[in-house]
N, CA, C and O atoms as a Tripos MOL2 file, in Angstrom:
@<TRIPOS>MOLECULE
protein
  304   303    76     0     0
PROTEIN
NO_CHARGES

@<TRIPOS>ATOM
      1 N         -86.9150  152.5830  272.9750 N.3       1 MET1
      2 CA        -86.7760  153.5880  273.9600 C.3       1 MET1
      3 C         -87.2690  152.5420  275.6190 C.2       1 MET1
      4 O         -86.4250  152.3000  276.4820 O.2       1 MET1
      5 N         -88.1010  152.2800  275.6800 N.am      2 LYS2
      6 CA        -88.7900  151.6970  276.4510 C.3       2 LYS2
      7 C         -87.8240  150.4160  277.4410 C.2       2 LYS2
      8 O         -87.6060  150.3510  278.6510 O.2       2 LYS2
      9 N         -87.3740  149.4280  276.1830 N.am      3 THR3
     10 CA        -86.6000  148.5210  276.3340 C.3       3 THR3
     11 C         -85.0710  148.8820  276.9010 C.2       3 THR3
     12 O         -84.5400  148.4160  277.9090 O.2       3 THR3
     13 N         -84.5570  149.7870  276.0200 N.am      4 SER4
     14 CA        -83.3440  150.3140  276.7040 C.3       4 SER4
     15 C         -83.2140  150.8000  278.0170 C.2       4 SER4
     16 O         -82.6310  150.2580  278.9560 O.2       4 SER4
     17 N         -83.8790  151.9940  277.9900 N.am      5 SER5
     18 CA        -84.3270  152.8250  279.3770 C.3       5 SER5
     19 C         -84.3860  151.5600  280.7160 C.2       5 SER5
     20 O         -83.6710  151.5920  281.7180 O.2       5 SER5
     21 N         -85.3230  150.6040  280.4320 N.am      6 SER6
     22 CA        -85.2330  149.6450  281.6580 C.3       6 SER6
     23 C         -83.9030  149.0190  281.6030 C.2       6 SER6
     24 O         -83.4270  148.9880  282.7380 O.2       6 SER6
     25 N         -83.1970  148.5590  280.8070 N.am      7 LYS7
     26 CA        -82.0420  147.8220  281.1470 C.3       7 LYS7
     27 C         -81.4720  148.8000  281.6800 C.2       7 LYS7
     28 O         -81.0020  148.5830  282.7970 O.2       7 LYS7
     29 N         -81.3110  150.1640  281.1090 N.am      8 TRP8
     30 CA        -80.0190  150.8220  281.7880 C.3       8 TRP8
     31 C         -80.7210  151.2310  283.4410 C.2       8 TRP8
     32 O         -79.8730  151.5610  284.2710 O.2       8 TRP8
     33 N         -81.8120  151.2200  283.7930 N.am      9 ILE9
     34 CA        -82.0870  151.7560  285.1390 C.3       9 ILE9
     35 C         -81.7670  150.7100  285.7710 C.2       9 ILE9
     36 O         -81.0580  150.9480  286.7490 O.2       9 ILE9
     37 N         -82.1030  149.2230  285.5330 N.am     10 LYS10
     38 CA        -81.9720  148.2010  286.2150 C.3      10 LYS10
     39 C         -80.1430  148.0350  286.7380 C.2      10 LYS10
     40 O         -79.8380  147.4240  287.7620 O.2      10 LYS10
     41 N         -79.4580  148.4710  286.1350 N.am     11 THR11
     42 CA        -78.1290  148.6460  286.6210 C.3      11 THR11
     43 C         -77.3870  149.4870  287.5300 C.2      11 THR11
     44 O         -76.2070  149.4410  287.8780 O.2      11 THR11
     45 N         -78.4770  150.3840  287.8870 N.am     12 LYS12
     46 CA        -78.2430  151.4120  289.0050 C.3      12 LYS12
     47 C         -78.3070  151.2180  290.5850 C.2      12 LYS12
     48 O         -78.0840  151.9700  291.5330 O.2      12 LYS12
     49 N         -78.7090  149.8780  290.4640 N.am     13 GLY13
     50 CA        -78.9090  149.4580  292.1690 C.3      13 GLY13
     51 C         -80.1240  148.6870  292.4520 C.2      13 GLY13
     52 O         -81.0580  148.5270  291.6670 O.2      13 GLY13
     53 N         -80.0370  148.2620  293.5470 N.am     14 ALA14
     54 CA        -80.9260  147.3400  294.1310 C.3      14 ALA14
     55 C         -82.3790  147.9340  294.0070 C.2      14 ALA14
     56 O         -83.3590  147.4010  293.4880 O.2      14 ALA14
     57 N         -82.2670  149.3130  294.6810 N.am     15 PRO15
     58 CA        -83.6230  150.2560  294.4420 C.3      15 PRO15
     59 C         -84.6190  150.2460  292.6890 C.2      15 PRO15
     60 O         -85.8270  150.3730  292.4900 O.2      15 PRO15
     61 N         -83.5400  150.0530  291.7640 N.am     16 PHE16
     62 CA        -84.1170  149.8740  290.3840 C.3      16 PHE16
     63 C         -84.3250  148.4310  290.0800 C.2      16 PHE16
     64 O         -84.6390  148.1090  288.9350 O.2      16 PHE16
     65 N         -84.1770  147.5490  291.0010 N.am     17 VAL17
     66 CA        -84.2130  146.0900  289.8580 C.3      17 VAL17
     67 C         -85.7100  145.8150  289.6040 C.2      17 VAL17
     68 O         -86.1060  145.2430  288.5890 O.2      17 VAL17
     69 N         -86.5000  146.2510  290.5690 N.am     18 GLY18
     70 CA        -87.9220  145.7520  289.9020 C.3      18 GLY18
     71 C         -88.9900  147.3700  289.2230 C.2      18 GLY18
     72 O         -90.1940  147.5870  289.3630 O.2      18 GLY18
     73 N         -87.9300  148.2100  288.5160 N.am     19 PHE19
     74 CA        -88.1210  148.7760  287.5270 C.3      19 PHE19
     75 C         -89.1870  148.0740  286.6090 C.2      19 PHE19
     76 O         -89.1060  146.9040  286.2340 O.2      19 PHE19
     77 N         -90.4410  149.1640  286.2240 N.am     20 HIS20
     78 CA        -91.1700  148.4960  284.7670 C.3      20 HIS20
     79 C         -91.6340  149.8030  284.5170 C.2      20 HIS20
     80 O         -91.6170  150.7100  285.3480 O.2      20 HIS20
     81 N         -92.0930  149.8950  283.2320 N.am     21 TRP21
     82 CA        -92.8250  151.0620  282.6330 C.3      21 TRP21
     83 C         -94.1980  150.6130  282.6620 C.2      21 TRP21
     84 O         -94.3360  149.4130  282.8970 O.2      21 TRP21
     85 N         -95.4430  151.4190  282.4450 N.am     22 GLN22
     86 CA        -96.6160  151.3410  282.4640 C.3      22 GLN22
     87 C         -96.7250  150.5690  280.6860 C.2      22 GLN22
     88 O         -95.7580  150.3680  279.9510 O.2      22 GLN22
     89 N         -98.0150  150.2990  280.4070 N.am     23 ALA23
     90 CA        -98.3550  149.4560  279.2740 C.3      23 ALA23
     91 C         -98.1330  150.7850  278.2000 C.2      23 ALA23
     92 O         -97.6030  150.5510  277.1140 O.2      23 ALA23
     93 N         -98.5620  152.2000  278.5460 N.am     24 GLY24
     94 CA        -98.3380  152.9060  277.5640 C.3      24 GLY24
     95 C         -97.3530  154.2870  277.6790 C.2      24 GLY24
     96 O         -96.5300  154.2290  278.5930 O.2      24 GLY24
     97 N         -97.3480  155.0270  277.1840 N.am     25 TYR25
     98 CA        -96.2600  155.9850  276.9900 C.3      25 TYR25
     99 C         -96.5500  157.4090  275.9370 C.2      25 TYR25
    100 O         -97.1570  157.4930  274.8690 O.2      25 TYR25
    101 N         -95.8730  158.3740  276.7080 N.am     26 GLY26
    102 CA        -95.9290  159.5980  275.3910 C.3      26 GLY26
    103 C         -94.5560  159.7680  275.2330 C.2      26 GLY26
    104 O         -93.8580  159.6550  276.2410 O.2      26 GLY26
    105 N         -93.9760  160.0490  274.0370 N.am     27 ALA27
    106 CA        -92.6330  160.7250  274.2950 C.3      27 ALA27
    107 C         -92.8530  162.0870  272.9930 C.2      27 ALA27
    108 O         -93.5600  162.1580  271.9870 O.2      27 ALA27
    109 N         -91.7830  163.1040  273.6880 N.am     28 PHE28
    110 CA        -92.1220  164.2500  272.9260 C.3      28 PHE28
    111 C         -90.7820  165.2920  272.7670 C.2      28 PHE28
    112 O         -90.2620  165.7750  273.7730 O.2      28 PHE28
    113 N         -90.3100  165.5690  271.4820 N.am     29 SER29
    114 CA        -89.4490  166.1790  271.5570 C.3      29 SER29
    115 C         -88.9460  167.4060  272.1400 C.2      29 SER29
    116 O         -89.9900  168.0570  272.0920 O.2      29 SER29
    117 N         -88.3200  167.9820  272.5190 N.am     30 VAL30
    118 CA        -87.9460  169.6480  272.9050 C.3      30 VAL30
    119 C         -87.0340  170.2710  272.1970 C.2      30 VAL30
    120 O         -86.0700  169.5830  271.8620 O.2      30 VAL30
    121 N         -87.0540  171.6260  271.7930 N.am     31 SER31
    122 CA        -86.2270  172.2730  270.8260 C.3      31 SER31
    123 C         -84.8240  172.5050  271.8490 C.2      31 SER31
    124 O         -85.0330  172.3600  273.0540 O.2      31 SER31
    125 N         -83.6930  172.7880  271.4990 N.am     32 GLN32
    126 CA        -82.7010  173.3210  272.3250 C.3      32 GLN32
    127 C         -82.5710  174.1910  273.1680 C.2      32 GLN32
    128 O         -81.9730  174.2440  274.2430 O.2      32 GLN32
    129 N         -83.5330  175.2770  272.2720 N.am     33 SER33
    130 CA        -83.7820  176.8160  272.8340 C.3      33 SER33
    131 C         -84.5310  176.6820  274.3200 C.2      33 SER33
    132 O         -84.2930  177.3400  275.3330 O.2      33 SER33
    133 N         -85.4480  175.6900  274.1370 N.am     34 GLU34
    134 CA        -86.3080  175.2970  275.4740 C.3      34 GLU34
    135 C         -85.7250  174.3190  276.1900 C.2      34 GLU34
    136 O         -86.6680  173.9290  276.8800 O.2      34 GLU34
    137 N         -84.7170  173.6160  276.5040 N.am     35 ALA35
    138 CA        -84.0450  172.4020  276.8840 C.3      35 ALA35
    139 C         -84.2600  172.9710  278.6000 C.2      35 ALA35
    140 O         -85.0470  172.3850  279.3440 O.2      35 ALA35
    141 N         -83.2850  174.4080  279.1540 N.am     36 GLU36
    142 CA        -83.5060  174.8670  280.3450 C.3      36 GLU36
    143 C         -84.5120  174.9650  280.6620 C.2      36 GLU36
    144 O         -84.6480  174.4360  281.7650 O.2      36 GLU36
    145 N         -85.8840  175.6110  280.0940 N.am     37 THR37
    146 CA        -87.2680  175.2540  280.8740 C.3      37 THR37
    147 C         -87.7260  174.2020  281.1210 C.2      37 THR37
    148 O         -88.4630  174.1090  282.1020 O.2      37 THR37
    149 N         -87.4670  173.1630  280.3880 N.am     38 VAL38
    150 CA        -87.6450  171.5520  280.5930 C.3      38 VAL38
    151 C         -86.8790  171.2540  281.7300 C.2      38 VAL38
    152 O         -87.2360  170.2980  282.4200 O.2      38 VAL38
    153 N         -85.8090  171.9580  282.0710 N.am     39 VAL39
    154 CA        -84.7780  171.2030  283.2560 C.3      39 VAL39
    155 C         -85.3950  171.6770  284.5780 C.2      39 VAL39
    156 O         -85.4650  170.9450  285.5650 O.2      39 VAL39
    157 N         -85.7800  172.7780  284.5490 N.am     40 THR40
    158 CA        -86.7100  173.5380  285.5130 C.3      40 THR40
    159 C         -87.8020  173.1140  285.7240 C.2      40 THR40
    160 O         -87.9930  172.8790  286.9170 O.2      40 THR40
    161 N         -88.6580  172.8990  285.0470 N.am     41 TYR41
    162 CA        -89.7160  172.1040  285.0850 C.3      41 TYR41
    163 C         -89.6150  170.9800  285.6800 C.2      41 TYR41
    164 O         -90.3160  170.8020  286.6760 O.2      41 TYR41
    165 N         -88.8270  170.0600  285.2820 N.am     42 ILE42
    166 CA        -88.6100  168.5560  285.9820 C.3      42 ILE42
    167 C         -88.2220  169.1790  287.2400 C.2      42 ILE42
    168 O         -88.8970  168.8030  288.1980 O.2      42 ILE42
    169 N         -87.3710  169.9750  287.4700 N.am     43 LYS43
    170 CA        -86.6170  170.2580  288.8500 C.3      43 LYS43
    171 C         -87.5490  170.6040  290.0350 C.2      43 LYS43
    172 O         -87.2570  170.4040  291.2130 O.2      43 LYS43
    173 N         -89.0140  171.2930  289.4720 N.am     44 ASN44
    174 CA        -89.8080  171.6550  290.4430 C.3      44 ASN44
    175 C         -91.4290  170.6550  290.3670 C.2      44 ASN44
    176 O         -92.4640  170.7360  291.0290 O.2      44 ASN44
    177 N         -91.0960  169.9490  289.4810 N.am     45 GLN45
    178 CA        -92.4010  168.9040  289.0880 C.3      45 GLN45
    179 C         -93.4190  168.6040  290.4060 C.2      45 GLN45
    180 O         -94.6490  168.6450  290.3800 O.2      45 GLN45
    181 N         -92.4900  168.2660  291.6540 N.am     46 ALA46
    182 CA        -93.5460  167.8070  292.3500 C.3      46 ALA46
    183 C         -94.0760  168.8110  293.0090 C.2      46 ALA46
    184 O         -95.2640  168.6070  293.2580 O.2      46 ALA46
    185 N         -93.6580  169.8430  293.4030 N.am     47 ARG47
    186 CA        -94.3980  170.8710  293.6520 C.3      47 ARG47
    187 C         -95.4210  171.5550  292.9990 C.2      47 ARG47
    188 O         -96.4470  171.9650  293.5410 O.2      47 ARG47
    189 N         -95.0270  171.7080  291.4550 N.am     48 HIS48
    190 CA        -96.2230  171.7310  290.5100 C.3      48 HIS48
    191 C         -97.2390  171.0620  290.5500 C.2      48 HIS48
    192 O         -98.3330  171.6040  290.3900 O.2      48 HIS48
    193 N         -97.1030  169.5410  290.8050 N.am     49 HIS49
    194 CA        -97.9470  168.6280  291.0370 C.3      49 HIS49
    195 C         -98.9760  168.8590  291.7820 C.2      49 HIS49
    196 O        -100.0910  168.4180  291.5040 O.2      49 HIS49
    197 N         -98.7130  169.6110  292.8630 N.am     50 GLN50
    198 CA        -99.5070  169.9900  294.0170 C.3      50 GLN50
    199 C        -100.7120  170.4030  293.5680 C.2      50 GLN50
    200 O        -101.8020  169.9280  293.8900 O.2      50 GLN50
    201 N        -100.4640  171.4690  292.6710 N.am     51 LYS51
    202 CA       -101.6110  172.1900  291.9340 C.3      51 LYS51
    203 C        -102.3880  171.7770  291.2760 C.2      51 LYS51
    204 O        -103.5780  172.0770  291.3760 O.2      51 LYS51
    205 N        -101.8020  170.7910  290.2320 N.am     52 MET52
    206 CA       -102.3570  170.4010  289.1410 C.3      52 MET52
    207 C        -101.9860  168.7580  288.9860 C.2      52 MET52
    208 O        -100.7890  168.4780  288.9280 O.2      52 MET52
    209 N        -102.9530  167.6880  288.9190 N.am     53 THR53
    210 CA       -102.1900  166.1750  288.6020 C.3      53 THR53
    211 C        -101.7930  166.5590  287.3810 C.2      53 THR53
    212 O        -101.9470  167.4400  286.5360 O.2      53 THR53
    213 N        -101.0780  165.3100  287.6690 N.am     54 PHE54
    214 CA       -100.1660  164.8410  286.3590 C.3      54 PHE54
    215 C        -101.3280  164.8300  284.8680 C.2      54 PHE54
    216 O        -101.3750  165.4750  283.8200 O.2      54 PHE54
    217 N        -102.1450  163.7380  285.4770 N.am     55 GLN55
    218 CA       -103.5510  163.9110  284.1020 C.3      55 GLN55
    219 C        -104.1800  165.0390  283.7490 C.2      55 GLN55
    220 O        -104.5670  165.3150  282.6130 O.2      55 GLN55
    221 N        -104.3160  165.8770  284.9850 N.am     56 GLU56
    222 CA       -104.9810  167.1910  284.1930 C.3      56 GLU56
    223 C        -103.5600  167.9110  283.2750 C.2      56 GLU56
    224 O        -103.6330  168.5010  282.1970 O.2      56 GLU56
    225 N        -102.7780  167.7410  283.7860 N.am     57 GLU57
    226 CA       -101.6850  168.7780  283.0670 C.3      57 GLU57
    227 C        -101.4410  167.8460  281.3590 C.2      57 GLU57
    228 O        -101.0790  168.3530  280.2970 O.2      57 GLU57
    229 N        -101.6830  166.8480  281.5480 N.am     58 TYR58
    230 CA       -101.3690  165.8170  280.2010 C.3      58 TYR58
    231 C        -102.3830  165.9340  279.2080 C.2      58 TYR58
    232 O        -101.9250  165.8330  278.0700 O.2      58 TYR58
    233 N        -103.6850  166.1260  279.2750 N.am     59 ARG59
    234 CA       -104.8950  166.7820  279.1150 C.3      59 ARG59
    235 C        -104.6060  168.1200  278.2640 C.2      59 ARG59
    236 O        -104.8570  168.4150  277.0960 O.2      59 ARG59
    237 N        -104.1700  168.5970  278.9930 N.am     60 ARG60
    238 CA       -104.1680  170.1800  278.8620 C.3      60 ARG60
    239 C        -102.7130  170.2450  277.4780 C.2      60 ARG60
    240 O        -102.6910  170.9240  276.4510 O.2      60 ARG60
    241 N        -101.9080  169.4920  277.8840 N.am     61 PHE61
    242 CA       -100.8510  169.6430  276.9760 C.3      61 PHE61
    243 C        -101.5790  169.0240  275.2220 C.2      61 PHE61
    244 O        -101.2340  169.3700  274.0920 O.2      61 PHE61
    245 N        -102.6460  168.0380  275.6530 N.am     62 LEU62
    246 CA       -102.4970  167.0920  274.3750 C.3      62 LEU62
    247 C        -103.4330  168.1660  274.0520 C.2      62 LEU62
    248 O        -102.8240  168.7500  273.1560 O.2      62 LEU62
    249 N        -104.9020  169.0000  274.2820 N.am     63 GLU63
    250 CA       -105.6710  169.7110  273.6160 C.3      63 GLU63
    251 C        -104.8950  171.2360  273.4410 C.2      63 GLU63
    252 O        -105.4550  171.8580  272.5390 O.2      63 GLU63
    253 N        -104.1580  171.7400  273.8380 N.am     64 ARG64
    254 CA       -103.2160  172.6170  273.7690 C.3      64 ARG64
    255 C        -102.4240  172.5100  272.2060 C.2      64 ARG64
    256 O        -102.2660  173.4850  271.4720 O.2      64 ARG64
    257 N        -102.0400  171.3190  271.9330 N.am     65 HIS65
    258 CA       -101.2440  171.1570  270.8520 C.3      65 HIS65
    259 C        -102.2600  170.0030  269.8990 C.2      65 HIS65
    260 O        -101.7810  169.1540  269.1470 O.2      65 HIS65
    261 N        -103.3860  170.1630  270.0830 N.am     66 GLN66
    262 CA       -104.2270  169.4410  269.6580 C.3      66 GLN66
    263 C        -104.3060  168.2600  268.6760 C.2      66 GLN66
    264 O        -104.8300  168.0710  267.5780 O.2      66 GLN66
    265 N        -103.4870  167.4710  269.6290 N.am     67 VAL67
    266 CA       -103.0400  165.8810  269.7070 C.3      67 VAL67
    267 C        -104.5480  165.4670  269.8160 C.2      67 VAL67
    268 O        -105.3910  166.0980  270.4540 O.2      67 VAL67
    269 N        -104.7600  164.3650  269.1330 N.am     68 ALA68
    270 CA       -106.0410  163.8130  269.2520 C.3      68 ALA68
    271 C        -105.7130  162.4880  269.9840 C.2      68 ALA68
    272 O        -104.8790  161.7460  269.4650 O.2      68 ALA68
    273 N        -106.4080  162.0690  271.3530 N.am     69 TYR69
    274 CA       -106.0270  160.9770  272.2340 C.3      69 TYR69
    275 C        -107.9880  160.6030  272.2160 C.2      69 TYR69
    276 O        -109.0390  161.1440  271.8710 O.2      69 TYR69
    277 N        -107.4550  159.2500  272.8810 N.am     70 ASP70
    278 CA       -109.0120  158.5780  273.4960 C.3      70 ASP70
    279 C        -108.5740  158.1110  274.7540 C.2      70 ASP70
    280 O        -107.6140  157.3620  274.9350 O.2      70 ASP70
    281 N        -109.6140  158.7750  275.9560 N.am     71 GLU71
    282 CA       -109.2570  158.3120  277.3650 C.3      71 GLU71
    283 C        -109.1290  156.5040  277.3530 C.2      71 GLU71
    284 O        -108.2070  155.8170  277.7940 O.2      71 GLU71
    285 N        -109.7690  156.2840  277.0160 N.am     72 ARG72
    286 CA       -109.5300  154.4310  277.1630 C.3      72 ARG72
    287 C        -108.1130  154.2220  276.8070 C.2      72 ARG72
    288 O        -107.7250  153.1360  277.2370 O.2      72 ARG72
    289 N        -107.1660  154.9120  276.1420 N.am     73 TYR73
    290 CA       -106.0590  154.6320  275.8620 C.3      73 TYR73
    291 C        -104.7290  155.2540  276.7850 C.2      73 TYR73
    292 O        -103.6240  154.7130  276.8200 O.2      73 TYR73
    293 N        -105.0240  156.2450  277.3600 N.am     74 VAL74
    294 CA       -104.3650  157.0430  277.7570 C.3      74 VAL74
    295 C        -103.8300  156.7370  279.0410 C.2      74 VAL74
    296 O        -102.6870  157.1820  279.1440 O.2      74 VAL74
    297 N        -104.3400  155.9810  280.3300 N.am     75 TRP75
    298 CA       -104.2450  155.9660  281.6900 C.3      75 TRP75
    299 C        -104.1640  154.0090  281.6950 C.2      75 TRP75
    300 O        -104.9880  153.3320  281.0810 O.2      75 TRP75
    301 N        -103.3830  153.6030  282.2480 N.am     76 ASP76
    302 CA       -103.6180  152.3760  283.0540 C.3      76 ASP76
    303 C        -104.3630  151.9760  283.6450 C.2      76 ASP76
    304 O        -104.2030  150.8800  284.1830 O.2      76 ASP76
@<TRIPOS>BOND
     1     1     2 1
     2     2     3 1
     3     3     4 2
     4     3     5 am
     5     5     6 1
     6     6     7 1
     7     7     8 2
     8     7     9 am
     9     9    10 1
    10    10    11 1
    11    11    12 2
    12    11    13 am
    13    13    14 1
    14    14    15 1
    15    15    16 2
    16    15    17 am
    17    17    18 1
    18    18    19 1
    19    19    20 2
    20    19    21 am
    21    21    22 1
    22    22    23 1
    23    23    24 2
    24    23    25 am
    25    25    26 1
    26    26    27 1
    27    27    28 2
    28    27    29 am
    29    29    30 1
    30    30    31 1
    31    31    32 2
    32    31    33 am
    33    33    34 1
    34    34    35 1
    35    35    36 2
    36    35    37 am
    37    37    38 1
    38    38    39 1
    39    39    40 2
    40    39    41 am
    41    41    42 1
    42    42    43 1
    43    43    44 2
    44    43    45 am
    45    45    46 1
    46    46    47 1
    47    47    48 2
    48    47    49 am
    49    49    50 1
    50    50    51 1
    51    51    52 2
    52    51    53 am
    53    53    54 1
    54    54    55 1
    55    55    56 2
    56    55    57 am
    57    57    58 1
    58    58    59 1
    59    59    60 2
    60    59    61 am
    61    61    62 1
    62    62    63 1
    63    63    64 2
    64    63    65 am
    65    65    66 1
    66    66    67 1
    67    67    68 2
    68    67    69 am
    69    69    70 1
    70    70    71 1
    71    71    72 2
    72    71    73 am
    73    73    74 1
    74    74    75 1
    75    75    76 2
    76    75    77 am
    77    77    78 1
    78    78    79 1
    79    79    80 2
    80    79    81 am
    81    81    82 1
    82    82    83 1
    83    83    84 2
    84    83    85 am
    85    85    86 1
    86    86    87 1
    87    87    88 2
    88    87    89 am
    89    89    90 1
    90    90    91 1
    91    91    92 2
    92    91    93 am
    93    93    94 1
    94    94    95 1
    95    95    96 2
    96    95    97 am
    97    97    98 1
    98    98    99 1
    99    99   100 2
   100    99   101 am
   101   101   102 1
   102   102   103 1
   103   103   104 2
   104   103   105 am
   105   105   106 1
   106   106   107 1
   107   107   108 2
   108   107   109 am
   109   109   110 1
   110   110   111 1
   111   111   112 2
   112   111   113 am
   113   113   114 1
   114   114   115 1
   115   115   116 2
   116   115   117 am
   117   117   118 1
   118   118   119 1
   119   119   120 2
   120   119   121 am
   121   121   122 1
   122   122   123 1
   123   123   124 2
   124   123   125 am
   125   125   126 1
   126   126   127 1
   127   127   128 2
   128   127   129 am
   129   129   130 1
   130   130   131 1
   131   131   132 2
   132   131   133 am
   133   133   134 1
   134   134   135 1
   135   135   136 2
   136   135   137 am
   137   137   138 1
   138   138   139 1
   139   139   140 2
   140   139   141 am
   141   141   142 1
   142   142   143 1
   143   143   144 2
   144   143   145 am
   145   145   146 1
   146   146   147 1
   147   147   148 2
   148   147   149 am
   149   149   150 1
   150   150   151 1
   151   151   152 2
   152   151   153 am
   153   153   154 1
   154   154   155 1
   155   155   156 2
   156   155   157 am
   157   157   158 1
   158   158   159 1
   159   159   160 2
   160   159   161 am
   161   161   162 1
   162   162   163 1
   163   163   164 2
   164   163   165 am
   165   165   166 1
   166   166   167 1
   167   167   168 2
   168   167   169 am
   169   169   170 1
   170   170   171 1
   171   171   172 2
   172   171   173 am
   173   173   174 1
   174   174   175 1
   175   175   176 2
   176   175   177 am
   177   177   178 1
   178   178   179 1
   179   179   180 2
   180   179   181 am
   181   181   182 1
   182   182   183 1
   183   183   184 2
   184   183   185 am
   185   185   186 1
   186   186   187 1
   187   187   188 2
   188   187   189 am
   189   189   190 1
   190   190   191 1
   191   191   192 2
   192   191   193 am
   193   193   194 1
   194   194   195 1
   195   195   196 2
   196   195   197 am
   197   197   198 1
   198   198   199 1
   199   199   200 2
   200   199   201 am
   201   201   202 1
   202   202   203 1
   203   203   204 2
   204   203   205 am
   205   205   206 1
   206   206   207 1
   207   207   208 2
   208   207   209 am
   209   209   210 1
   210   210   211 1
   211   211   212 2
   212   211   213 am
   213   213   214 1
   214   214   215 1
   215   215   216 2
   216   215   217 am
   217   217   218 1
   218   218   219 1
   219   219   220 2
   220   219   221 am
   221   221   222 1
   222   222   223 1
   223   223   224 2
   224   223   225 am
   225   225   226 1
   226   226   227 1
   227   227   228 2
   228   227   229 am
   229   229   230 1
   230   230   231 1
   231   231   232 2
   232   231   233 am
   233   233   234 1
   234   234   235 1
   235   235   236 2
   236   235   237 am
   237   237   238 1
   238   238   239 1
   239   239   240 2
   240   239   241 am
   241   241   242 1
   242   242   243 1
   243   243   244 2
   244   243   245 am
   245   245   246 1
   246   246   247 1
   247   247   248 2
   248   247   249 am
   249   249   250 1
   250   250   251 1
   251   251   252 2
   252   251   253 am
   253   253   254 1
   254   254   255 1
   255   255   256 2
   256   255   257 am
   257   257   258 1
   258   258   259 1
   259   259   260 2
   260   259   261 am
   261   261   262 1
   262   262   263 1
   263   263   264 2
   264   263   265 am
   265   265   266 1
   266   266   267 1
   267   267   268 2
   268   267   269 am
   269   269   270 1
   270   270   271 1
   271   271   272 2
   272   271   273 am
   273   273   274 1
   274   274   275 1
   275   275   276 2
   276   275   277 am
   277   277   278 1
   278   278   279 1
   279   279   280 2
   280   279   281 am
   281   281   282 1
   282   282   283 1
   283   283   284 2
   284   283   285 am
   285   285   286 1
   286   286   287 1
   287   287   288 2
   288   287   289 am
   289   289   290 1
   290   290   291 1
   291   291   292 2
   292   291   293 am
   293   293   294 1
   294   294   295 1
   295   295   296 2
   296   295   297 am
   297   297   298 1
   298   298   299 1
   299   299   300 2
   300   299   301 am
   301   301   302 1
   302   302   303 1
   303   303   304 2
@<TRIPOS>SUBSTRUCTURE
     1 MET1         2 RESIDUE 1 A MET
     2 LYS2         6 RESIDUE 1 A LYS
     3 THR3        10 RESIDUE 1 A THR
     4 SER4        14 RESIDUE 1 A SER
     5 SER5        18 RESIDUE 1 A SER
     6 SER6        22 RESIDUE 1 A SER
     7 LYS7        26 RESIDUE 1 A LYS
     8 TRP8        30 RESIDUE 1 A TRP
     9 ILE9        34 RESIDUE 1 A ILE
    10 LYS10       38 RESIDUE 1 A LYS
    11 THR11       42 RESIDUE 1 A THR
    12 LYS12       46 RESIDUE 1 A LYS
    13 GLY13       50 RESIDUE 1 A GLY
    14 ALA14       54 RESIDUE 1 A ALA
    15 PRO15       58 RESIDUE 1 A PRO
    16 PHE16       62 RESIDUE 1 A PHE
    17 VAL17       66 RESIDUE 1 A VAL
    18 GLY18       70 RESIDUE 1 A GLY
    19 PHE19       74 RESIDUE 1 A PHE
    20 HIS20       78 RESIDUE 1 A HIS
    21 TRP21       82 RESIDUE 1 A TRP
    22 GLN22       86 RESIDUE 1 A GLN
    23 ALA23       90 RESIDUE 1 A ALA
    24 GLY24       94 RESIDUE 1 A GLY
    25 TYR25       98 RESIDUE 1 A TYR
    26 GLY26      102 RESIDUE 1 A GLY
    27 ALA27      106 RESIDUE 1 A ALA
    28 PHE28      110 RESIDUE 1 A PHE
    29 SER29      114 RESIDUE 1 A SER
    30 VAL30      118 RESIDUE 1 A VAL
    31 SER31      122 RESIDUE 1 A SER
    32 GLN32      126 RESIDUE 1 A GLN
    33 SER33      130 RESIDUE 1 A SER
    34 GLU34      134 RESIDUE 1 A GLU
    35 ALA35      138 RESIDUE 1 A ALA
    36 GLU36      142 RESIDUE 1 A GLU
    37 THR37      146 RESIDUE 1 A THR
    38 VAL38      150 RESIDUE 1 A VAL
    39 VAL39      154 RESIDUE 1 A VAL
    40 THR40      158 RESIDUE 1 A THR
    41 TYR41      162 RESIDUE 1 A TYR
    42 ILE42      166 RESIDUE 1 A ILE
    43 LYS43      170 RESIDUE 1 A LYS
    44 ASN44      174 RESIDUE 1 A ASN
    45 GLN45      178 RESIDUE 1 A GLN
    46 ALA46      182 RESIDUE 1 A ALA
    47 ARG47      186 RESIDUE 1 A ARG
    48 HIS48      190 RESIDUE 1 A HIS
    49 HIS49      194 RESIDUE 1 A HIS
    50 GLN50      198 RESIDUE 1 A GLN
    51 LYS51      202 RESIDUE 1 A LYS
    52 MET52      206 RESIDUE 1 A MET
    53 THR53      210 RESIDUE 1 A THR
    54 PHE54      214 RESIDUE 1 A PHE
    55 GLN55      218 RESIDUE 1 A GLN
    56 GLU56      222 RESIDUE 1 A GLU
    57 GLU57      226 RESIDUE 1 A GLU
    58 TYR58      230 RESIDUE 1 A TYR
    59 ARG59      234 RESIDUE 1 A ARG
    60 ARG60      238 RESIDUE 1 A ARG
    61 PHE61      242 RESIDUE 1 A PHE
    62 LEU62      246 RESIDUE 1 A LEU
    63 GLU63      250 RESIDUE 1 A GLU
    64 ARG64      254 RESIDUE 1 A ARG
    65 HIS65      258 RESIDUE 1 A HIS
    66 GLN66      262 RESIDUE 1 A GLN
    67 VAL67      266 RESIDUE 1 A VAL
    68 ALA68      270 RESIDUE 1 A ALA
    69 TYR69      274 RESIDUE 1 A TYR
    70 ASP70      278 RESIDUE 1 A ASP
    71 GLU71      282 RESIDUE 1 A GLU
    72 ARG72      286 RESIDUE 1 A ARG
    73 TYR73      290 RESIDUE 1 A TYR
    74 VAL74      294 RESIDUE 1 A VAL
    75 TRP75      298 RESIDUE 1 A TRP
    76 ASP76      302 RESIDUE 1 A ASP
């Protein structure tokens, strides 16, 4: 996924030529019934992250869904 998306975004013009993924990443599936909720969330993400950082939100998400994680490997 990382390789394919990196190659694709670099075809989208000069602003994206230097694009690269961070060392780690998370991938999550979303049910079709929740797709519109996710689209709305993404559209409002900048405003949302003024109240809570991405890191805070990600930790809460992992904890809410009982996903074990180690802080040493979550952030670059």
